[in-house]
C-alpha positions in Angstrom: 103.6 93.6 96.6 102.3 96.7 98.4 104.2 97.5 101.6 102.2 99.1 104.4 103.9 102.0 106.0 101.6 104.4 107.9 103.0 107.6 109.1 100.9 109.3 111.8 101.6 112.7 113.2 100.6 111.6 116.6 103.1 111.9 119.4 103.0 109.2 122.0 103.7 110.0 125.6 104.8 106.8 127.3 105.2 108.4 130.7 101.5 109.0 131.1 98.6 106.7 131.8 96.1 109.2 133.0 95.5 112.6 131.5 97.1 115.7 132.9 94.5 117.8 131.2 91.7 119.2 133.3 89.3 116.4 134.1 85.9 116.2 132.5 82.8 116.1 134.5 81.2 112.7 134.6 77.5 112.0 134.5 77.2 112.7 138.2 78.9 116.1 137.8 82.1 115.0 139.5 85.5 115.1 137.8 86.6 111.8 136.3 90.0 110.4 135.4 90.7 109.5 131.8 92.2 106.1 131.2 94.3 105.0 128.2 93.4 102.2 125.9 95.3 100.4 123.2 93.5 99.8 120.0 95.3 96.9 118.3 94.7 96.6 114.6 94.9 93.0 113.3 94.7 92.3 109.5 95.5 89.6 107.0 99.0 90.3 105.6 98.2 88.5 102.2 95.5 91.0 101.6 98.0 93.8 101.6 100.4 91.9 99.5 97.7 91.8 96.8 95.9 95.0 97.4 97.8 97.4 95.1 98.8 101.0 95.5 95.2 102.4 95.0 93.9 100.5 98.0 97.0 101.4 100.1 96.6 105.1 99.3 92.8 105.1 100.0 93.5 103.3 103.4 96.2 105.9 104.3 93.6 108.7 103.6 91.1 106.9 105.8 93.7 106.6 108.7 94.5 110.3 108.2 90.8 111.2 108.4 90.4 108.9 111.5 93.4 110.6 113.2 91.9 114.1 112.4 88.4 113.1 113.6 89.7 111.7 116.9 92.7 114.0 117.5 91.3 115.0 120.9 91.6 111.5 122.3 94.6 110.0 120.3 97.8 109.8 122.3 99.9 107.8 119.9 99.8 105.2 117.2 101.8 103.7 114.4 101.8 101.0 111.8 104.0 98.0 112.0 106.0 96.5 109.2 105.1 92.9 108.2 105.8 89.9 110.3 108.5 89.0 107.8 110.6 91.7 109.4 110.0 90.5 113.0 112.6 89.1 115.3 111.5 87.0 118.3 113.5 86.9 121.5 112.8 84.1 124.0 114.6 83.0 127.1 115.9 79.5 126.8 116.2 76.9 129.6 119.9 77.6 130.2 119.2 81.2 131.1 120.3 82.6 127.7 118.3 83.9 124.9 117.2 82.4 121.6 116.9 85.1 118.9 115.0 84.0 115.8 113.8 85.6 112.6 110.0 85.8 112.3 106.9 86.5 114.4 106.3 84.9 117.8 103.4 83.0 116.5 101.9 82.3 113.0 98.3 83.5 112.8 95.8 84.3 110.1 95.7 87.9 111.2 98.8 89.8 112.3 99.2 92.8 114.5 99.5 95.5 111.8 99.4 98.7 113.9 97.9 100.4 117.0 96.5 103.5 118.4 96.6 104.7 122.0 93.5 106.6 123.0 92.3 108.3 126.1 88.8 107.6 127.1 86.5 107.8 130.2 85.7 104.1 130.0 85.7 101.0 127.8 82.5 101.9 126.1 84.0 105.2 124.9 87.2 103.5 123.8 85.1 100.9 121.8 83.2 103.7 120.2 86.5 105.1 118.9 87.7 101.6 117.9 84.7 101.1 115.7 85.9 103.9 113.5 89.4 102.5 112.9 89.9 101.6 109.2 90.7 97.8 109.2 90.0 96.5 105.7 91.0 92.8 106.2 90.6 92.1 109.9 89.5 93.8 113.1 90.6 95.6 116.1 91.1 94.7 119.8 90.7 97.2 122.6 92.7 96.7 125.8 93.1 99.0 128.8 96.7 100.2 129.4 97.9 98.9 132.7 99.0 101.5 135.2 102.3 100.4 136.9 103.7 102.1 139.9 
C-alpha cells in the first residue's frame, strides 16, 4: 500500500484573507483586491493504495512543479493522510461530544489535500485549479470567507 504524504514548502498565513502586497491594476486601470480561494483535491483512496511507488513519486514531482509554476499565487497547501486516520467529533443531543474513529462521511472520493491561492476572481482561481495534479478525482474551488 502506498501512503500519500505530500510535503510542500509553502507557508500558510491564516491571518490574512486579502493580500498585503501592492494591489494589481485591474482591467479598468484601478487597483483591485486579491481574494483567497481554497482548491480542494478529492481523489479515490483505493487508487493510491494500488498505485505503487513509481506513480506516487511521479505525482510528487508533478505537485512540486505545480507549486513552482504557481508560487506567486500559492499561499498554503498540504496533503492529508487517508480517511482511515480521521477522527470525527460531533455534538450530541445532551450537549456533550461524540468522538469516533473515521471520516465524517463515507464517499467515493475523499478530501486528499488542498491549496490556498490568491486570485483576482473565480475565473483566475479556476485557471490555477485546472493545473492541479489530481490523478483519480478532481478539484473543487471555493472562496475563503472573510470574517470580521
